[in-house]
LOVODREN-630402 format. One line per 3 residues: number of its first residue (from 1); their letters; for each residue x, y, z of N, C-alpha, C, O. Coordinates in steps of 0.05 Angstrom, whole numbers, plus 32768, in hexadecimal, padded with zeros to 4 digits. Last residue first. Example, Ala and Ser with C-alpha at 12.3 -4.5 7.8 and 13.67 -1.06 7.14 Angstrom:
BEGIN
2 = SA = 8101,7FD3,808E,8111,7FEB,808F,8102,8001,809D,810C,8017,80A1; 8108,7F8E,809C,80F6,7FA6,809C,8108,7FBE,809C,811D,7FBE,80A9
//
This chain:
BEGIN
269 = CRS = 7FA5,8207,838A,7FC1,820E,8387,7FCC,8201,836D,7FE4,8204,8367; 7F64,8225,838F,7F75,820E,8388,7F91,8218,8384,7F95,822F,837B; 7F4E,8254,83A0,7F41,823C,83A9,7F52,8223,83A3,7F4F,820F,83B0
266 = TIV = 7F70,828C,83BB,7F6A,827B,83A5,7F5F,8261,83AF,7F66,8258,83C5; 7F88,82CB,83CC,7F74,82B7,83D3,7F6D,82A7,83BA,7F66,82B2,83A5; 7FCA,82DC,83D8,7FB5,82DB,83C4,7FA2,82C5,83CC,7FAA,82AE,83D2
263 = PPT = 7FF7,8307,83FC,7FE6,82EF,83FA,7FD1,82F2,83E4,7FC6,8308,83DF; 802C,832B,83D9,8015,832A,83EB,8005,8310,83E8,8006,8304,83D2; 8072,831A,83D7,8058,831F,83CA,8041,831C,83DD,8043,830D,83F0
260 = TPE = 809F,830D,83F6,8099,832A,83F0,807D,832E,83E5,8071,8343,83E9; 80C9,82E2,841B,80AD,82E8,8411,80A9,8306,840D,80AF,8316,841F; 810A,82DE,83FF,80F9,82E2,8416,80DE,82E9,840C,80DB,82F6,83F7
257 = VDP = 813F,82BA,83E2,8125,82C6,83E0,8118,82C8,83FB,811B,82B7,840C; 8178,82B4,83B8,816D,82B2,83D3,8153,82C2,83D2,8150,82D6,83C4; 8175,8297,8376,8177,82AE,8388,816C,82A9,83A4,8158,829A,83A6
254 = TPA = 8198,8260,8360,817E,8269,8369,8181,8280,837C,818F,827E,8390; 81CA,826C,832E,81C2,8264,8349,81A7,826F,8350,819F,8284,8346; 81C0,8256,82EA,81C3,826C,82FE,81BC,8262,831A,81AB,8251,831D
251 = LGV = 81B3,822D,82CA,81CE,822E,82D3,81D4,8244,82E7,81E9,8245,82F2; 817D,8237,82BF,8185,821E,82CC,81A1,821E,82D6,81A6,8210,82EA; 8179,8268,82A5,816D,8265,82C0,8177,824C,82CE,817A,824C,82E6
248 = EAA = 8198,825E,8276,819A,8277,8285,8190,8273,82A2,819E,827B,82B5; 8187,822D,8262,81A2,8230,826C,81A5,8248,827E,81B3,8248,8292; 8153,823A,8253,8157,8226,8268,8173,8228,8273,8177,8224,828B
245 = AEQ = 815E,825F,822A,814F,8267,8242,8154,8254,8259,8158,825C,8270; 8179,823D,8206,8187,8254,8211,8179,825E,822A,8186,8265,823E; 814F,8219,81FA,8168,8210,8206,8178,8226,8213,8183,8223,8228
242 = LTR = 812B,823C,81E1,8123,822E,81F9,813C,8224,8208,813E,8227,8221; 8149,824B,81B3,8140,825F,81C7,8139,8252,81E1,8140,825D,81F6; 814F,8219,819A,8166,8229,81A3,815F,823D,81B8,816D,8240,81CC
239 = ATA = 811A,820C,818F,812A,81FB,81A1,8142,820A,81AB,8148,8209,81C3; 810C,8234,8169,80FF,8234,8183,8110,8223,8197,8113,822C,81AE; 812E,8225,813F,8131,823F,814B,8124,8240,8167,8130,824B,8179
236 = ADV = 811D,81EF,8133,8138,81F5,813B,813B,8210,814A,8148,8212,815E; 80DF,81D7,8151,80EF,81E2,813B,8109,81ED,8145,810C,81F4,815C; 80D8,8199,8173,80D8,81B7,8175,80E8,81C2,815E,80FE,81B7,8158
233 = SIV = 80B5,8161,8184,80C5,816D,816F,80C2,818B,8170,80AB,8195,816E; 80AB,8126,81A7,80AC,8143,81A9,80BE,814D,8193,80D4,8143,818F; 8084,80EE,81AE,8097,80FB,819C,8095,8119,81A0,8080,8125,819B
230 = GGS = 807A,80B7,81DB,8075,80D2,81D2,808B,80DD,81C1,80A3,80D5,81C4; 8088,8084,81EF,807E,8086,81D4,8077,80A2,81CA,8070,80A6,81B3; 80A2,807E,821E,8085,8078,821E,8078,807C,8203,8060,8078,8200
227 = LTV = 80D4,8091,8214,80D1,8074,8217,80B4,806B,8217,80AD,8054,8212; 80CF,80C4,81E1,80D0,80BB,81FD,80CC,809D,81FE,80C2,8091,81EB; 80F6,80E3,81B3,80E2,80CE,81B5,80E4,80C3,81D2,80FA,80B9,81D9
224 = LRR = 8102,8126,819D,8106,8110,81B1,80EF,80FC,81AF,80D9,8103,81A9; 8124,815B,8181,8110,8146,817C,8116,812E,818E,812D,8124,818E; 814D,8178,818E,8133,8186,818E,811D,8173,8187,8105,817B,8187
221 = PLG = 8184,8165,81B9,8172,8161,81A2,8157,8170,81A5,814D,8174,81BB; 81AF,819A,81D2,81A0,8181,81D5,818C,817E,81BE,8185,8191,81B2; 81C4,81CD,81CD,81CE,81B8,81BB,81C0,819D,81BE,81C5,818B,81AF
218 = IPS = 81C1,81DF,820F,81C4,81E8,81F4,81D1,81D3,81E3,81E6,81C8,81E9; 81BF,81D3,8244,81AF,81C2,8232,81B2,81CA,8214,81A6,81BE,8203; 81F8,81D0,826E,81E8,81DF,825B,81D8,81CC,8249,81E3,81B7,8240
215 = RNF = 81F3,81B2,82AE,81FF,81B2,8294,81EC,81C1,8280,81D4,81BF,8282; 81E2,819A,82DE,81F2,81B3,82DE,8201,81B6,82C4,821A,81BB,82C4; 81BF,8170,82DF,81DB,816A,82D6,81ED,8182,82D8,8205,817F,82D3
212 = IRT = 8191,8189,82F4,819A,816F,82FE,81B7,816A,82F7,81C7,8161,8308; 818C,81B9,82D6,8190,81B9,82F2,819B,819F,82FD,81AC,819F,830F; 8185,81A6,82A1,819A,81B9,82A7,81A1,81B9,82C5,81B8,81B9,82CD
209 = YMV = 8157,8186,82A5,8171,817A,829D,8188,818C,82A5,819C,8183,82B0; 8132,81AD,82B3,8138,8198,82C5,8153,818B,82BF,8163,8186,82D0; 8132,81CC,8284,8139,81D8,829D,8141,81C3,82B1,8155,81C5,82BF
206 = LAA = 811F,81A6,825F,8139,81B2,825C,8143,81BE,8276,815B,81BB,827D; 80EB,819E,8272,80FE,8188,8274,811B,8192,8270,812D,8188,827D; 80D4,81D0,8266,80D5,81C7,8281,80EA,81B1,8285,80F9,81B2,8298
203 = LYS = 80D9,81CF,822D,80E8,81E3,823D,80EA,81DA,825A,80FF,81DC,8266; 80B4,81A6,8222,80D0,81A3,821A,80E2,81B6,822A,80F7,81AF,8234; 8086,81C0,8232,808F,81A8,8241,80AC,81A2,823B,80BB,819A,824C
200 = GTP = 8082,81E9,820C,8085,81F0,8229,808F,81D8,8239,809F,81DC,824B; 807C,81CA,81DD,8091,81DD,81E0,8097,81E4,81FD,80AE,81E4,8206; 804C,81AD,81E6,8066,819F,81E6,807E,81B2,81E8,8092,81AA,81F3
197 = NAH = 8029,81D9,8214,802A,81CA,81FB,8046,81BC,81FB,8056,81C0,820D; 8014,81D6,8259,8028,81DC,8244,8022,81CD,822B,8019,81B6,822C; 7FD4,81EB,8271,7FE9,81D8,826D,7FFC,81E1,8257,7FF5,81F1,8246
194 = LGD = 7FB8,821E,8269,7FC2,8215,8283,7FD9,8201,8280,7FEF,8206,8289; 7FAB,8228,8236,7FAA,823F,8248,7FB4,8238,8264,7FB8,824A,8275; 7FB5,81FA,821B,7F99,8201,8220,7F96,8218,8233,7F81,821C,823F
191 = EYM = 7FEC,81FB,8210,7FDB,81EA,8201,7FBE,81F3,8203,7FAF,81F4,81EF; 801F,822D,820C,8007,8222,8218,7FF8,8210,8205,7FF8,8214,81EC; 804A,8247,81F4,8050,822F,8203,8037,8223,8211,803B,8211,8222
188 = YIS = 8063,826B,81BE,804B,8264,81CD,804E,8249,81DA,8055,8235,81CC; 808C,829F,81AF,808C,8283,81B5,8075,827C,81C7,8073,8287,81DD; 808E,82D6,81AC,807B,82C8,819A,807A,82AA,81A0,8068,829C,8196
185 = PDR = 80B5,82ED,81CA,809A,82ED,81D5,8086,82DD,81C4,8070,82D7,81CD; 80F2,82D9,81D4,80E0,82D8,81BE,80C3,82D6,81C8,80BA,82C0,81CE; 810D,82E8,8203,811C,82E4,81EB,810A,82E6,81D2,8111,82F2,81BE
182 = KWT = 80E4,82EA,8228,80F6,8301,8225,8106,8300,820B,810B,8315,81FF; 80D0,82B7,8224,80C0,82CD,8218,80D1,82E6,8216,80CC,82F7,8205; 80FA,829B,823F,80F4,8296,8222,80E5,82AD,8216,80EC,82B6,8200
179 = ALW = 80F6,82B0,8272,810F,82B5,8263,810B,82AF,8245,8117,82BC,8234; 80C4,829B,8280,80C8,82B8,827E,80E1,82BF,826E,80E0,82D2,825E; 80D1,8264,8280,80BC,826F,826E,80BF,828D,826A,80BE,8297,8254
176 = AEA = 80F7,8264,82A8,8100,825E,828D,80EA,8267,8278,80F1,8270,8262; 80D7,826D,82D3,80EA,8281,82CD,80F5,827D,82B0,80FB,8290,82A2; 80BA,823D,82D4,80AC,8256,82CF,80BF,826C,82C7,80B9,827D,82B6
173 = VPF = 80E5,821A,82E2,80D8,8218,82C8,80C9,8232,82C1,80CB,823C,82AB; 8113,820E,8307,8106,8228,8302,80F9,822A,82E7,8101,823B,82D6; 8117,81DE,8333,8115,81DF,8316,8106,81F9,830E,80ED,81F9,830F
170 = LLG = 8140,81D9,836B,812A,81E7,835E,812D,81E6,8340,8142,81EB,8335; 814D,81AB,839E,8155,81B4,8384,813C,81C1,8377,8126,81B6,8378; 814A,81C1,83E3,8142,81B0,83CD,814D,81BC,83B3,8154,81D3,83B1
167 = DVD = 814C,81D0,8419,8164,81CD,8409,8160,81BB,83F2,816F,81A8,83EC; 811A,81DC,842C,8123,81C0,842F,813E,81BB,8421,8145,81A4,841D; 8111,8213,8423,810A,8207,843D,8117,81EC,8442,811E,81E5,8458
164 = KAA = 811D,821A,83ED,8130,8223,8401,812B,8216,841C,813D,8210,842B; 80EF,8206,83D6,8108,81F9,83D1,811D,8200,83E6,812C,81EF,83F0; 80CA,822C,83E9,80C7,8210,83F0,80E0,8201,83EC,80E7,81F0,83FC
161 = LRY = 80DF,825B,83D1,80DD,8259,83EE,80DB,823C,83F6,80E8,8233,8409; 80D7,824F,839B,80F2,8255,83A5,80F3,8251,83C3,8106,8246,83CE; 80A0,824B,8399,80B0,8234,8394,80CD,8238,839E,80D9,8225,83A8
158 = SEI = 8092,8281,83A4,8088,826B,83B5,809A,8253,83B1,80A1,8246,83C5; 80A9,829E,8379,80B2,82A3,8394,80AA,828C,83A7,80B9,8284,83B8; 808A,828A,834F,80A7,8285,834F,80B2,8289,836C,80C2,8278,8375
155 = SWL = 8059,82A2,835C,805C,8285,835E,807A,827D,835F,8081,826B,836E; 8064,82D7,8351,8058,82CF,836B,805D,82B1,8370,8065,82A9,8386; 8075,82D9,831C,8088,82DD,8332,807E,82D5,834D,808D,82CD,835E
152 = FQN = 8048,82D3,82FB,805A,82BD,82FE,806C,82C0,8317,8071,82AC,8324; 8025,82FD,82F1,8023,82F1,830B,8036,82D9,830E,8034,82CB,8323; 8017,831E,82C5,8032,8320,82D1,8032,8314,82ED,803E,8320,82FF
149 = QSA = 7FE9,8315,82AA,7FE7,8326,82C1,8001,8329,82D1,8002,8334,82E7; 7FF7,82F0,8285,7FEF,830A,827B,7FED,831E,8292,7FEF,8337,828D; 8000,82C4,82A8,8016,82D0,8299,8010,82EC,828F,8020,82FE,8291
146 = RIE = 7FCC,82B9,82B9,7FE0,82C2,82CD,7FF8,82CF,82BE,8002,82E3,82C8; 7FB7,82A8,8288,7FAC,82C0,8295,7FC0,82CB,82A9,7FC5,82E3,82AA; 7FD4,8279,8281,7FD7,828F,826D,7FCD,82A9,8279,7FD8,82BE,8273
143 = SGW = 7FEC,8263,82C2,7FDA,8262,82AB,7FDF,827A,8298,7FEE,828D,829F; 8033,825D,82D1,8017,8263,82D7,8006,8261,82BE,8010,825D,82A8; 8064,8227,82D2,8059,8240,82C7,803D,8245,82D3,8031,8232,82DE
140 = PEY = 8080,8205,830B,8074,8207,82F1,806B,8224,82EA,806B,8235,82FB; 80B5,81EC,8328,80A8,8206,8329,809A,820A,830D,80A8,8212,82FA; 80C1,81B6,834B,80BB,81BC,832F,80A9,81D5,832F,8091,81D3,8335
137 = LAP = 80F1,81A8,837B,80D8,81B7,8376,80D7,81BF,8358,80E9,81CC,834D; 810A,816F,839C,810C,8182,8387,80F1,818F,8382,80DC,8182,8386; 812C,814C,83D1,8114,8158,83C5,811B,816C,83AF,8130,8179,83B0
134 = RGG = 8154,8112,83CB,8153,812F,83CF,813A,813A,83C3,8133,8133,83AC; 8156,80D2,83EE,8154,80E4,83D7,8156,8101,83DF,8159,8108,83F6; 8151,80AD,8417,816B,80B0,840A,816B,80C3,83F2,817F,80C4,83E3
131 = AKR = 8125,80AB,8436,8127,8096,8422,8141,8099,8411,8146,8089,83FF; 812C,80D8,8454,812D,80BF,8462,8131,80A8,844E,813E,8094,8454; 8121,80FE,842C,813C,80FC,8437,8140,80E1,8445,8155,80D4,8443
128 = IRE = 80EA,80F6,8426,80FC,80F2,840F,8119,80EE,8419,8127,80DC,8410; 80D5,8104,8458,80D1,80E8,844D,80E5,80E2,8437,80F0,80CC,8436; 80E4,8139,845A,80ED,8127,846F,80EB,810A,8465,80FC,80FA,846A
125 = SFL = 80C9,814D,842D,80E6,814D,842E,80F0,813A,8443,8104,812B,843E; 8092,814B,8439,809D,8138,8426,80BC,8136,8428,80C7,8121,8424; 8091,8175,845E,8088,815A,8466,8094,8145,8453,809E,8131,845C
122 = KTA = 80A3,81A0,843E,80B2,8198,8456,80AA,817C,845F,80BC,816C,8467; 807A,81A1,8418,8095,819C,8410,80A6,8193,8427,80B7,8181,8425; 804E,81AF,8438,804F,8194,842C,806B,818D,8422,8073,8176,8424
119 = LRL = 805D,81E4,8446,8058,81CF,845A,805B,81B3,844E,8069,81A3,8459; 8060,81FD,8414,8078,81FC,8426,8075,81E6,843B,8088,81D8,8441; 802C,81F6,8402,8042,81EC,83F2,805B,81E9,8404,8068,81D4,8404
116 = TDR = 800F,8212,8429,800C,81F5,8427,8022,81E8,8416,802A,81D2,841C; 8021,8246,841E,8025,823B,8439,8023,821C,8438,8033,820E,8444; 8011,824F,83E9,802D,824F,83F0,8032,8241,840B,8045,8231,840D
113 = CVG = 7FD9,824C,83F2,7FE6,8239,83DF,8004,8238,83E5,8010,8222,83E5; 7FCE,8275,8416,7FCA,8259,841E,7FD8,8246,840B,7FE2,8231,8414; 8001,82A3,8403,7FE8,829D,8411,7FE6,827F,8416,7FFA,8272,841B
110 = APT = 801B,82AE,83C1,801D,82B1,83DF,8001,82AD,83EB,7FED,82B2,83DE; 800B,827D,838E,8010,8298,8398,8014,8297,83B6,8011,8283,83C3; 8019,8250,8362,8019,8250,837F,801F,826C,838A,8037,8272,838F
107 = WGQ = 8003,8225,8330,800A,8241,8337,8005,8245,8354,7FF0,823D,835F; 8009,81E0,8347,8004,81F5,8333,800E,8210,833C,8020,8213,834D; 803F,81B5,835B,8022,81BC,835A,801F,81D3,8347,8032,81D9,8338
104 = QLV = 8070,8184,8366,8065,8198,8354,8047,819C,835A,8038,8189,835E; 80AE,8167,8377,8093,816F,8380,8089,8186,836F,8098,8199,8369; 80D7,8130,836C,80CF,814A,8362,80B2,8150,836A,80A0,8140,8365
101 = VYA = 810C,8113,838A,80EF,8111,8389,80E5,812D,8383,80E9,813F,8393; 8148,80F4,8376,8138,810C,8379,811B,8104,837A,8113,80F2,836C; 8158,80BF,837B,816C,80D4,837F,815E,80EF,8384,8167,80FE,8395
98 = WGG = 8138,8089,8398,8135,80A2,8389,814B,80B5,838F,8150,80BB,83A7; 813A,805C,83B8,8149,805B,839F,8147,8074,838E,8152,8076,8378; 80F9,804E,83D6,8115,8055,83D5,8121,8054,83BA,8114,804C,83A6
95 = KDI = 80C6,8045,83E6,80D3,802F,83D8,80F1,8034,83D5,8101,8021,83D2; 80B4,8076,83F8,80BE,8063,840C,80CB,804A,83FF,80DA,803C,840D; 809D,808D,83CB,80B7,8097,83D6,80C4,8082,83E8,80DC,807E,83E6
92 = ERQ = 806E,8070,83C9,8081,806D,83B3,809D,8077,83BC,80B1,806B,83B6; 8054,8081,83F6,805B,8064,83F4,8070,8060,83DE,8081,804F,83E0; 804D,80B7,83EA,805F,80AF,8400,8067,8092,83FE,807E,808B,8403
89 = ASG = 8028,80B4,83C0,8044,80BD,83BA,8057,80B5,83D1,806E,80AE,83CC; 7FFA,80A4,83DC,8006,8093,83C7,8023,809A,83C1,8034,8089,83BE; 7FE6,80C9,8402,7FF8,80B4,840B,8005,80A3,83F5,8018,8095,83FA
86 = DLW = 7FC3,80F6,8407,7FBB,80DE,83F9,7FCC,80C6,8400,7FC1,80B0,8405; 7FDF,811E,8421,7FC7,8113,842E,7FBF,80F9,8421,7FB4,80E8,842E; 8007,8128,83FA,800E,8120,8415,7FF7,8112,8423,7FFA,80FD,8430
83 = HDI = 7FE8,8138,83CF,7FF8,8120,83CD,8000,8116,83E8,7FFF,80FE,83EE; 7FD5,8168,83E3,7FC2,8153,83DD,7FD1,8138,83DB,7FC6,8124,83E4; 8003,8187,83E6,7FF7,817E,83FF,7FE2,8168,83FB,7FDE,8157,840C
80 = VAY = 800C,8191,83B0,801F,817F,83BE,8012,8175,83D8,8016,815E,83E0; 7FCD,818B,838C,7FE2,819A,8398,7FF4,8187,83A8,7FED,8170,83AC; 7FAF,8170,8352,7FB9,816C,836D,7FCE,8181,8374,7FDF,8188,8363
77 = NPF = 7F99,816D,831F,7F90,8183,8330,7F9A,8180,834D,7F8F,818D,835F; 7FA0,8127,8315,7F97,8141,830B,7F90,8154,8322,7F83,814C,8335; 7FDA,810A,8334,7FBD,810C,8333,7FB5,8126,8325,7FC3,813A,8329
74 = AVT = 8014,80E2,832E,8006,80FC,8329,7FE8,80F8,8327,7FDE,80E5,831B; 8052,80CB,832E,8039,80C8,833D,802A,80E2,833C,8033,80F6,8347; 8081,80B1,8301,806F,80C7,8308,8058,80BD,8319,804C,80A8,8313
71 = KVA = 80C7,80A7,82F6,80AD,809C,82FC,809B,80B3,8306,80A5,80C6,8312; 8104,809C,82D2,80F0,80AE,82DE,80D6,809E,82E2,80CF,808C,82D4; 814A,809A,82CE,8131,808A,82CE,811C,809A,82DD,8122,80A5,82F3
68 = LKE = 8180,80B2,82A7,816B,80B6,82BB,8155,80A2,82B8,814F,8099,82A1; 81C8,80AE,829F,81AD,80AB,8296,819A,80AE,82AE,81A1,80AE,82C5; 8205,80CF,8290,81F3,80C4,82A4,81D6,80C4,829A,81CD,80D7,828D
65 = GGA = 8215,80CA,824A,821D,80CD,8266,8209,80C2,8279,81FC,80AD,8273; 81E6,80E8,821B,81FB,80D5,8223,8203,80DA,8240,81F8,80EC,824D; 81BC,8106,820B,81D5,8114,8211,81EC,8101,8216,8203,810A,8217
62 = SDA = 8191,80E5,8206,819C,80F0,81ED,81B7,80FD,81F2,81C8,80FE,81E0; 8185,80D9,823B,818E,80C4,822A,819C,80CF,8211,81B1,80C5,8209; 8173,810C,824B,818B,8100,8258,8196,80EA,8246,81AF,80E8,8243
59 = LAQ = 8146,8111,822B,815C,8124,8228,8175,8118,8234,818B,811A,8227; 8126,80E7,8240,8130,80E6,8224,8147,80F9,821F,815A,80F3,8210; 811B,80FB,8272,812A,80E2,8270,8136,80E0,8254,814D,80D7,8251
56 = LIG = 80FD,8129,8264,8116,812C,8272,8127,8113,826F,813F,8114,826A; 80D1,810F,824D,80E2,8121,823C,80FD,8124,8249,8112,8123,823C; 80BD,80F5,827A,80C7,80E5,8263,80D8,80F6,8251,80EC,80EB,8246
53 = PVD = 80AC,8121,829A,80C2,810F,82A3,80CE,80FE,828C,80E6,80FA,828B; 8083,8136,8276,809C,8145,827B,80B2,8133,8286,80C9,8135,827D; 8055,8124,8255,8069,8112,8262,8084,8121,8266,8098,8119,825B
50 = NVY = 802C,8141,8242,8043,813F,8230,805A,812F,823D,806F,812D,8231; 8017,8144,8283,8010,814C,8268,802A,814F,8258,803D,815D,8260; 8030,813C,82B6,802D,8125,82A3,8023,812D,8288,8026,811C,8275
47 = TLS = 8038,816F,82CF,804E,815C,82CC,8049,8148,82B6,805A,8142,82A6; 8008,8186,82CE,801E,8196,82C3,8037,8185,82C1,804A,818D,82B3; 7FE6,8162,82E8,7FE7,8161,82CB,7FFD,8172,82BF,8004,816E,82A8
44 = NGI = 8012,8158,8321,7FF8,8157,8314,7FFB,8158,82F6,800F,8150,82EB; 8040,8134,834A,8034,814C,8341,8018,8148,8336,8008,8138,8340; 807E,811A,8351,8064,811B,835F,8057,8135,8357,8061,814B,835E
41 = FLI = 80AF,80F1,8335,809F,810A,8332,8085,8107,8340,8076,80F3,833B; 80ED,80D7,8345,80D0,80D3,8348,80C3,80EF,8346,80CB,8102,8353; 8125,80BD,8325,8117,80D6,832D,80FA,80D0,832E,80EE,80C6,831B
38 = RTG = 8164,809C,8326,8146,809A,8328,813A,80B3,8333,8143,80BE,8347; 8195,8091,82F7,818E,80A0,830F,8170,80A3,8310,8163,80AB,82FC; 8181,8057,82D1,8195,806B,82DA,818C,8078,82F3,817E,806C,8303
35 = SGQ = 8151,804D,829E,8163,8042,82B3,8178,8057,82B9,817F,8067,82A8; 810B,8053,828A,8128,8056,8288,8137,8049,829E,812B,803D,82B0; 80D5,805F,82B3,80DF,8061,8298,80FD,8065,8298,8107,8077,82A5
32 = LGP = 80AA,803A,82DC,80C4,8047,82DA,80CD,8047,82BD,80CC,8032,82B0; 8064,8040,82CA,807C,8032,82D4,8095,8043,82D0,8095,8057,82C2; 8036,8075,82DB,8043,8063,82C8,805B,8056,82D6,8065,805F,82EA
29 = EVL = 8004,8089,82F8,801D,8080,8303,802A,806B,82F0,8028,8053,82F5; 7FD2,80B0,8308,7FE2,80AB,82F1,7FFD,80A3,82FB,800C,80B4,8305; 7F93,80A7,8326,7FB0,80A7,8329,7FBD,80A1,830F,7FB5,808E,8301
26 = GGE = 7F5E,80D3,831E,7F68,80B9,8317,7F86,80B9,8318,7F92,80CB,830B; 7F2D,80F7,8340,7F4A,80F4,833B,7F51,80D8,8335,7F4A,80C6,8344; 7EF7,8121,832C,7F00,8108,8338,7F1D,8104,8330,7F25,810D,831A
23 = LCA = 7EEF,8157,8321,7ED9,8147,832A,7EE2,812D,8338,7ED7,8125,834C; 7F16,8173,830B,7F0A,817F,8323,7EF5,816E,832F,7EE9,8174,8343; 7F23,8153,82E0,7F38,815A,82F3,7F2C,8165,830D,7F37,8160,8322
20 = CLL = 7F08,813F,82B5,7EFE,8139,82D0,7F10,8142,82E6,7F0D,8139,82FD; 7F24,814F,8288,7F08,8157,828B,7EFE,8153,82A7,7EEC,8162,82B0; 7F55,8137,8290,7F54,8154,8290,7F37,815D,8294,7F32,8171,82A2
17 = LAP = 7F48,8101,828B,7F53,810B,82A4,7F50,8129,82A6,7F4A,8133,82BB; 7F37,80FE,8256,7F24,80FA,826B,7F2E,8104,8286,7F1E,810F,8295; 7F67,8109,823B,7F50,811B,8238,7F3C,8117,824E,7F31,812B,8259
14 = LTN = 7F8A,80DD,824F,7F8E,80FA,8256,7F76,810B,8252,7F6F,811A,8264; 7F85,80A9,823E,7F77,80B1,8256,7F78,80CF,825B,7F68,80D9,826B; 7FA3,80A0,8210,7F87,8097,8211,7F78,80A2,8228,7F5F,80A5,8226
11 = AFP = 7FD6,80B6,821C,7FC7,80BE,8204,7FAA,80B7,8205,7F99,80C6,81FB; 7FF9,80AD,8244,7FE0,80B9,824C,7FCE,80BF,8234,7FBA,80CC,8237; 802F,809F,8242,801B,808A,8242,7FFF,8093,8249,7FEE,8084,8252
8 = AWA = 8025,80C4,8205,8027,80AA,8213,8036,80AD,822D,8049,80BD,822E; 8012,80EB,81E4,8017,80F2,8200,8018,80D8,8210,800E,80D7,8227; 802D,80F1,81A2,801F,80E1,81B7,8026,80EC,81D2,803C,80F5,81D7
5 = TIR = 8043,8115,8181,8032,8101,8175,8023,80F0,8189,8010,80E2,8182; 804A,815A,8181,804D,8142,8191,803A,812E,8185,8022,8134,8180; 806F,8193,8169,8059,8180,8167,805F,8169,817B,8076,8165,8183
2 = TM = 807B,81D6,8155,807F,81C1,8169,8068,81AD,8167,8051,81B4,8164; 809B,8200,8126,8084,81F0,812E,808C,81DB,8142,80A1,81CF,8140
//
């Protein structure tokens, strides 16, 4: 069983944010959490639901050694190009001091969503490098419907291409979801058919930890308390499976990729 006792610092605002995601955008920008190597996350609700950056920070703290400080700039339902046009994330980048700036949007098939992801990543990369950081791409899972239709690979290809364009660090989270289901198809990682439940968010953070430190996550704690007050608890067997999946994809080199999937028409990325 997996549980979370709080989605802090979003516990009071998250339901409203999710309900109005397509109607109006409220910026979610908590203060810097932790101290150490600084990472800025730019994304949407797939980043801030369950506080994935906070889980990553807690994993680093629990492992000892180098620590991480994380901050999030996220709007509901935003693609990376929306952040570029909005300007809030650029101002945060320009403050400097970020080792990595992580870019995330939703399921991204070939076509306009892939094209705008690659364009926006290149625009942000120039800004990030100028500020002394390195771009990173957070490759999220697709919706439960996309998973049932075997459409994860379309989006995986898009994120690999975007990371390759800018020599960015890739967090292959969608690939870790597939690796988890290959080991145990019964592990359920959705909260509402789109967002991750705590199990899925814990897996995302494991992949990030593995890639940042180039270190196996096997043996990391299965219960974490984030600095914002959230509690993640994963049962022992599930935690082991997730850690093995994260190690498999996180420690493997990112395959070279060329576009192969056909374009898909979609209204949102």
